[in-house]
C-alpha positions in Angstrom: 0.0 0.0 0.0 2.8 2.4 0.9 4.6 1.8 -2.4 1.4 2.3 -4.4 0.9 5.6 -2.5 4.4 6.8 -3.4 3.7 5.9 -7.1 0.5 7.9 -7.1 2.3 10.8 -5.5 5.0 10.6 -8.2 2.4 10.6 -11.0 0.5 13.6 -9.4 3.8 15.5 -9.2 4.5 14.8 -12.9 1.0 16.0 -13.8 1.5 19.2 -11.9 4.9 19.8 -13.6 3.3 19.2 -17.0 0.5 21.6 -16.2 3.0 24.3 -15.1 5.3 23.9 -18.1 6.3 27.1 -19.9 6.5 25.3 -23.2 3.6 25.8 -25.6 2.5 23.2 -28.2 0.2 23.6 -31.2 -2.3 21.4 -29.3 -2.2 23.9 -26.4 -3.2 26.7 -28.7 -5.9 24.8 -30.4 -7.5 23.9 -27.1 -6.8 27.3 -25.6 -9.3 30.0 -24.7 -8.9 33.5 -26.2 -10.2 36.5 -24.3 -11.5 39.8 -25.7 -8.0 41.3 -25.7 -6.5 38.5 -27.9 -4.7 36.8 -25.0 -4.9 33.0 -25.0 -5.1 30.9 -21.8 -5.0 27.2 -21.3 -8.4 25.6 -20.8 -7.9 25.4 -17.0 -6.7 29.0 -16.8 -3.4 28.1 -15.2 -1.2 29.1 -18.1 -1.1 32.2 -20.3 -0.1 30.7 -23.6 0.4 33.8 -25.8 -1.0 37.0 -27.1 -2.4 37.2 -30.6 -2.8 41.0 -30.4 0.4 42.8 -31.3 -1.3 46.2 -30.9 -2.2 45.7 -27.2 -1.1 48.6 -25.1 -1.9 47.5 -21.5 -3.1 44.3 -19.9 -4.0 42.8 -16.6 -3.3 39.0 -16.3 -6.2 37.0 -14.9 -6.1 36.1 -11.2 -5.3 32.4 -10.7 -2.8 32.3 -13.6 0.4 30.5 -12.5 2.5 30.5 -15.7 3.4 33.1 -18.4 4.6 30.8 -21.1 7.7 31.1 -23.4 7.4 34.0 -25.8 3.9 34.8 -24.6 4.0 38.5 -25.3 6.8 38.5 -27.9 6.5 41.2 -30.6 3.9 43.1 -28.6 5.6 46.3 -29.6 2.9 48.6 -28.3 2.6 47.0 -24.8 3.4 49.7 -22.2 1.9 48.3 -19.0 1.2 44.9 -17.7 -0.1 43.7 -14.3 0.9 40.3 -12.9 -1.3 38.7 -10.2 0.2 37.3 -7.0 -0.5 33.8 -8.3 2.2 33.8 -11.0 4.9 31.3 -10.3 6.8 31.0 -13.6 7.7 33.6 -16.2 8.9 31.8 -19.3 11.9 32.3 -21.6 11.7 35.3 -23.9 8.2 36.0 -22.6 8.3 39.7 -23.2 11.0 39.9 -25.9 10.6 42.8 -28.3 8.1 44.6 -26.1 9.7 47.8 -27.3 7.3 50.1 -25.4 7.2 48.3 -22.1 8.2 50.8 -19.4 7.9 49.0 -16.2 6.8 45.8 -14.6 6.3 44.5 -11.0 7.4 41.0 -10.0 5.1 39.7 -7.2 6.3 37.7 -4.3 4.8 34.5 -5.8 7.3 34.3 -8.7 9.9 31.6 -8.3 11.5 31.5 -11.8 12.2 34.1 -14.5 13.3 32.5 -17.8 16.3 33.5 -20.0 15.8 36.5 -22.1 12.5 37.3 -20.5 12.9 41.1 -21.0 15.3 41.0 -24.0 15.0 43.9 -26.5 12.7 45.9 -24.1 14.3 49.1 -25.1 11.9 51.4 -23.2 12.2 49.5 -19.9 12.9 52.0 -17.0 12.1 50.0 -13.9 11.5 46.5 -12.6 9.9 46.5 -9.1 10.2 43.5 -6.8 7.5 43.0 -4.2 8.5 41.0 -1.1 10.3 38.5 -3.2 13.7 37.4 -1.7 14.6 35.3 -4.8 15.2 38.4 -6.9 16.8 41.8 -6.4 17.3 44.9 -8.5 20.8 46.5 -8.3 22.0 49.3 -10.5 19.4 48.7 -13.1 20.2 44.9 -13.1 17.7 42.2 -12.4 19.4 39.5 -10.5 18.2 36.0 -9.6 19.8 35.7 -6.1 19.2 32.0 -5.6 20.7 30.9 -8.9 23.3 33.8 -8.9 22.3 34.8 -12.5 22.2 38.3 -14.0 18.9 38.2 -15.9 18.6 41.7 -17.4 20.0 45.2 -17.6 18.1 48.3 -18.8 20.3 51.2 -17.6 22.1 53.8 -19.7 25.5 53.9 -18.1 28.7 53.8 -20.1 30.8 52.0 -17.5 29.2 49.0 -15.9 30.5 46.8 -13.1 28.8 43.4 -12.6 28.4 42.4 -8.9 30.8 39.7 -7.6 27.8 37.6 -6.6 27.1 36.6 -10.2 28.1 33.3 -11.6 26.2 33.4 -14.9 25.3 36.2 -17.3 22.0 35.1 -18.7 20.9 35.1 -22.3 20.4 38.6 -23.8 21.1 40.2 -20.5 22.8 43.3 -22.0 21.4 43.0 -25.5 21.3 46.3 -27.3 22.7 48.3 -24.4 23.7 51.2 -26.7 25.4 53.4 -24.1 27.8 50.8 -22.7 31.5 51.4 -23.5 33.1 49.3 -20.9 32.1 46.4 -18.6 33.9 44.7 -15.8 33.1 41.1 -15.3 34.1 39.7 -11.9 36.0 36.5 -11.2 32.8 34.9 -9.9 31.4 34.6 -13.4 31.7 31.1 -15.0 29.4 31.4 -18.1 28.5 34.1 -20.6 25.3 32.8 -22.2 23.9 33.3 -25.7 23.4 36.8 -27.1 24.5 38.3 -23.7 26.1 41.3 -25.3 24.5 41.2 -28.8 24.4 44.6 -30.6 26.2 46.5 -27.8 27.4 48.8 -30.5 29.5 51.1 -28.3 31.2 48.4 -26.3 35.0 48.9 -26.8 36.6 47.2 -23.9 35.9 44.0 -22.0 38.1 41.7 -19.9 36.9 38.1 -19.6 38.2 36.6 -16.4 39.9 33.3 -16.2 36.9 31.8 -14.4 34.8 31.8 -17.5 34.5 28.4 -19.2 31.9 29.0 -21.9 30.9 31.8 -24.3 27.5 31.2 -25.7 26.0 31.5 -29.2 26.1 35.1 -30.5 27.4 36.4 -27.2 29.2 39.4 -28.8 27.4 39.4 -32.1 27.4 42.8 -33.8 29.6 44.5 -31.1 30.8 46.9 -33.8 33.2 48.9 -31.6 35.0 46.0 -29.9 38.6 46.2 -31.1 40.4 43.6 -29.2 39.7 40.7 -26.8 41.6 38.0 -25.0 39.9 34.6 -24.5 41.4 33.1 -21.3 42.6 29.5 -21.2 39.8 28.6 -18.9 37.3 28.9 -21.8 36.8 25.5 -23.4 33.9 26.3 -25.7 33.0 29.2 -27.9 29.6 28.8 -29.5 28.7 29.7 -33.1 28.3 33.4 -34.1 30.1 34.4 -30.8 32.0 37.3 -32.4 30.2 37.6 -35.7 30.1 41.1 -37.3 32.6 42.6 -34.8 33.7 45.0 -37.5 36.4 46.8 -35.5 38.0 43.7 -34.0 41.7 43.7 -35.1 43.2 41.4 -32.6 42.1 38.4 -30.7 44.0 35.9 -28.5 42.2 32.6 -28.4 42.1 30.2 -25.5 44.5 27.3 -25.7 41.8 25.0 -24.3 39.2 25.2 -27.1 39.0 22.3 -29.4 37.1 23.9 -32.3 36.3 27.2 -33.9 32.6 27.0 -34.2 30.3 28.0 -37.1 30.6 31.7 -38.1 32.5 32.5 -34.9 34.4 35.3 -36.6 32.3 35.9 -39.7 32.4 39.5 -41.0 35.2 40.5 -38.6 36.3 42.9 -41.4 39.2 44.4 -39.5 40.8 41.2 -38.2 44.3 41.1 -39.5 45.8 38.1 -37.9 44.9 35.3 -35.5 46.9 32.4 -34.0 44.9 29.2 -33.9 46.1 27.3 -30.8 47.3 23.7 -30.9 44.2 22.5 -29.0 41.9 23.1 -32.0 40.9 20.1 -34.1 38.2 21.6 -36.2 37.6 24.9 -38.0 33.9 24.9 -38.7 31.5 26.2 -41.4 32.1 29.9 -42.3 34.4 30.4 -39.3 36.3 33.3 -40.9 33.8 34.1 -43.6 34.5 37.6 -45.1 37.4 38.5 -42.7 38.5 40.9 -45.4 41.7 42.1 -43.7 43.0 38.7 -42.8 46.3 38.4 -44.6 47.8 35.1 -43.4 47.0 32.3 -41.0 48.8 29.2 -39.8 46.8 26.1 -39.1 48.3 23.9 -36.4 48.9 20.2 -36.7 46.1 19.4 -34.4 43.4 20.5 -37.0 41.7 17.6 -38.7 38.8 19.3 -40.6 38.2 22.7 -42.2 34.5 23.3 -42.9 32.6 24.7 -45.9 33.3 28.3 -46.7 35.6 28.6 -43.7 37.7 31.4 -45.4 35.2 32.4 -48.0 35.7 36.1 -49.0 39.0 36.6 -47.2 40.1 38.8 -50.0 43.4 39.9 -48.4 44.5 36.4 -47.5 47.8 35.9 -49.3 49.3 32.8 -47.7 48.0 29.9 -45.6 49.8 26.9 -44.2 48.0 23.6 -44.0 49.5 20.7 -42.0 49.3 17.0 -43.1 46.8 16.4 -40.2 44.0 18.0 -42.2 42.0 15.2 -43.8 38.6 16.9 -44.5 37.9 20.0 -46.5 34.4 21.5 -47.0 33.1 23.0 -50.2 34.7 26.3 -51.4 37.0 26.7 -48.4 39.0 29.4 -50.1 36.4 30.8 -52.5 36.7 34.5 -53.3 40.2 34.7 -51.7 41.3 37.0 -54.5 44.8 37.6 -53.1 45.7 34.1 -52.3 49.1 33.3 -53.7 50.5 30.5 -51.7 49.3 27.4 -49.8 52.1 25.8 -47.9 51.9 22.1 -47.4 54.4 19.6 -46.0 57.0 18.4 -48.4 56.1 15.2 -50.1 52.3 15.5 -49.6 51.3 16.7 -53.0 49.4 13.5 -53.9 47.6 13.4 -50.6 46.4 17.0 -50.8 45.4 16.7 -54.4 42.9 14.1 -53.3 41.7 16.1 -50.3 41.3 19.6 -51.8 38.4 20.4 -54.1 39.5 19.9 -57.8 38.9 23.5 -58.9 41.0 24.8 -56.0 43.7 22.4 -56.7 43.7 23.3 -60.4 44.1 27.0 -59.5 46.9 26.5 -57.0 48.7 23.4 -58.1 51.6 25.3 -59.6 52.1 27.1 -56.3 52.1 23.8 -54.4 54.5 22.2 -56.8 56.8 25.2 -56.5 56.7 24.9 -52.7 57.4 21.1 -52.8 
């Protein structure tokens, strides 16, 4: 009897978790109930699934609602004011993303979780108020999850920002589009910089990543157009795709000697990047990794690299020389396409036959005489 009771309790617990999920399915929407404002709730009224009215300007969420689902009010560009009842437990991921007119919001004491990027791109946000909730705090225009030690959002206008030393994780889109920020200090407590954390911080010129950070998420510094140099400490083992894409002023970068691959489009459109040293830890240079790095003149690929992905150096029109070791066994399509200045590919002596098989034929036909001369 006791075991059966425990099983039932487990099932009930799973049902509760399912009911309170922030994820929304097509079936949820089909079975949902839409109110007169174009806001859709689950049939039981526990979850706010989404808003179908992009022109809504203000809204009061129904009493008894426990969950604001992922992306519920995304693209509600006219929404200025919203009232949350004291029954809300979960605020989902990107729930208010692109609410460009949202000016303020009050987090009631009932809230236990605020998802990543919940207030991303809320460019008009002036204040987040916390009511008797010890899980969250507002400090210098930063919303902080105290329990999980996460910096969730920043909406200030300062040029020089110091992140509190209680933070372990900079959450997704936390500083996205902070136009006024020129410099930011990241404390040694931080271990992870999540996806899009500093996306489109166009005035950001200086940042020091401490040697406690182990991961840099997707698009973390995407379109930071004023960033001119950066050092990735050896503690960083993974840099996700698009991490430094379109950093147009980036001239120098020192990579961590712990990363094993340069991910897709990591440095695409870094038009000012002149040189880069790929560390011996790297085994793969992925798809479009240095796509349109127009100022890159030469690069040496270490003997640890096994594969070079499609279009890895596409459009590197200043690239004159590249050294490829015998370790490279896999080439993607058009690796050096539109490299107008490429004059020399250096390969190990005695490897002509091997590389003739590995390199695309049209590239080999173009550069064979150079290879032969080197050999």
